[in-house]
C-alpha positions in Angstrom: 0.0 0.0 0.0 2.8 2.4 1.0 4.6 1.6 -2.3 1.4 2.4 -4.3 1.0 5.8 -2.4 4.7 6.6 -3.1 4.3 5.8 -6.8 1.2 8.0 -7.1 3.0 10.9 -5.3 6.0 10.5 -7.5 3.7 10.3 -10.6 1.9 13.5 -9.5 5.2 15.3 -8.9 6.6 14.3 -12.3 3.4 15.6 -14.0 3.6 18.9 -12.1 7.3 19.4 -13.1 6.5 18.6 -16.7 3.6 21.1 -16.7 5.9 23.8 -15.2 8.6 23.1 -17.8 6.1 23.3 -20.6 4.8 26.6 -19.3 8.4 28.0 -19.2 9.0 26.9 -22.8 5.8 28.5 -23.9 6.6 31.8 -22.2 10.1 31.8 -23.7 8.7 31.2 -27.2 6.1 34.0 -26.8 8.8 36.4 -25.5 11.0 35.6 -28.5 8.2 35.9 -31.0 7.4 39.4 -29.8 10.8 40.9 -30.6 14.1 41.8 -29.1 15.0 44.0 -26.2 16.7 47.3 -27.1 20.0 48.1 -25.4 19.5 51.9 -25.9 17.5 54.2 -23.7 14.5 55.7 -25.4 14.4 53.1 -28.1 11.4 50.8 -28.4 12.0 47.1 -28.3 12.6 45.5 -31.7 10.2 43.9 -34.1 11.0 41.5 -36.9 12.1 43.0 -40.2 12.1 39.6 -41.9 14.6 36.8 -41.7 17.1 37.5 -38.9 16.8 41.3 -39.2 15.3 43.4 -36.4 13.9 46.9 -36.5 14.1 49.4 -33.6 12.4 52.8 -33.5 13.0 55.9 -31.5 12.3 59.6 -31.6 14.5 62.6 -30.6 12.8 64.1 -27.5 13.6 67.7 -28.5 13.3 67.7 -32.3 10.8 64.9 -32.8 13.0 63.4 -35.5 12.1 59.8 -36.1 14.9 57.3 -36.0 14.9 53.7 -37.2 17.7 51.2 -36.7 17.9 47.9 -38.5 20.1 45.2 -36.9 21.5 41.9 -38.3 23.4 39.8 -35.8 26.1 37.4 -37.0 25.8 33.6 -36.9 29.1 33.3 -35.1 31.2 35.2 -32.5 34.9 36.3 -32.4 37.3 34.5 -30.1 37.7 37.4 -27.7 34.0 37.7 -26.8 31.7 34.6 -27.0 28.9 36.6 -25.3 28.5 39.2 -28.0 28.2 38.4 -31.7 29.3 40.9 -34.4 26.4 42.8 -36.0 25.6 45.2 -38.8 23.4 48.2 -38.0 21.7 50.6 -40.4 20.8 53.9 -38.8 18.1 55.9 -40.6 16.6 59.4 -39.9 13.7 61.2 -41.5 13.4 58.4 -44.1 17.1 58.5 -45.2 20.1 56.3 -44.4 22.4 58.2 -42.0 25.1 55.6 -41.5 25.7 51.8 -41.8 28.0 50.4 -39.1 29.8 47.0 -38.6 30.3 46.3 -34.9 32.6 43.3 -34.5 31.9 43.0 -30.7 35.6 43.2 -29.9 38.1 46.0 -29.8 39.5 46.6 -33.2 43.3 46.9 -34.0 44.5 50.3 -35.1 43.7 51.6 -38.6 45.9 50.2 -41.4 45.3 52.7 -44.2 44.2 56.3 -44.8 40.9 57.2 -46.6 40.6 59.6 -49.4 40.4 62.6 -47.0 43.1 61.1 -44.7 40.6 59.6 -42.3 41.7 56.4 -40.5 40.4 53.2 -42.1 40.7 49.5 -41.7 40.9 47.3 -44.8 38.4 44.4 -44.7 37.5 41.7 -47.2 33.8 41.4 -48.0 31.9 38.5 -49.6 28.4 39.2 -50.9 27.0 35.9 -52.4 29.6 35.0 -55.1 31.5 38.3 -55.2 34.6 39.3 -53.2 36.1 42.7 -52.7 38.4 44.7 -50.4 37.1 47.8 -48.8 38.5 50.5 -46.6 36.0 51.3 -43.9 36.3 54.3 -41.7 37.6 53.3 -38.3 35.5 54.8 -35.5 37.1 54.9 -32.0 38.3 51.3 -32.3 34.9 49.9 -31.8 33.0 50.3 -35.2 33.7 50.4 -38.9 31.5 52.6 -41.0 30.4 50.6 -44.1 30.2 52.1 -47.6 26.8 52.5 -49.3 27.6 50.0 -52.1 28.3 47.2 -49.6 25.2 48.1 -47.7 23.0 47.9 -50.7 24.6 44.6 -51.8 23.9 43.2 -48.3 20.2 44.0 -48.5 19.5 41.5 -51.3 22.1 38.9 -50.4 21.9 35.3 -49.3 25.5 35.2 -48.0 27.4 38.1 -46.3 30.8 37.7 -44.7 33.4 40.2 -43.4 37.0 39.1 -42.9 39.2 41.5 -40.9 42.3 41.6 -38.8 41.7 41.5 -35.0 43.9 41.3 -32.0 43.6 37.5 -32.2 44.4 37.4 -35.9 42.2 37.3 -39.0 38.6 36.4 -38.2 35.4 36.2 -40.3 32.0 37.4 -39.3 29.3 35.3 -41.0 25.8 36.6 -41.6 22.5 35.2 -43.0 20.8 38.3 -44.4 18.1 36.6 -46.5 14.5 37.3 -45.7 14.7 41.1 -45.1 11.5 43.0 -45.8 12.9 45.3 -48.5 9.8 47.5 -48.3 10.4 48.3 -44.6 14.0 49.4 -45.4 12.9 51.4 -48.5 10.3 53.2 -46.4 12.6 53.9 -43.4 15.9 54.5 -45.2 15.2 55.2 -48.9 17.5 52.3 -49.6 17.1 49.5 -52.2 19.2 46.4 -52.9 21.9 46.5 -55.6 23.9 43.5 -56.7 27.7 44.2 -56.4 29.7 44.2 -59.6 32.0 41.2 -60.3 34.7 43.4 -61.9 
């Protein structure tokens, strides 16, 4: 009799634990489906912009200027920081692209070339689908690289996007899956359309 009572108690406990676990999984799935938390004060939490892209909106409190940020997080991370993946961010204001940044998630080495106006740049290798090119991107305080507009437009319609660059741990490659972006959202927010890169 005692064995039967113990078995029923154990069975009830297992069912309770399984119900709690299922509830946690459901809550997590609902939270993920609603978007992504913004790391910036005054910016609304993100909504899906298609595929792995997220859209974040904010408004300047004084001027009322509307700002939209599109973010694509890499599929991998760099050796120095396994907790923060590289990302591409498009910052748009008043319906126009203001800047497109590559944030590697690690401190960059010093610039290795000057730009046309003498600004510090870091040379990177870029792959967009089946094209490869070398780009000099403006080096911003050792944390970001400002991408050129041609690469940004190529990224919008790409299936494969990779950036190889020197880091303090040697050459590393950030790998992205940009497919699925809602082009109409980007066109409306940034006046930006995809353009296939030249194979020249």
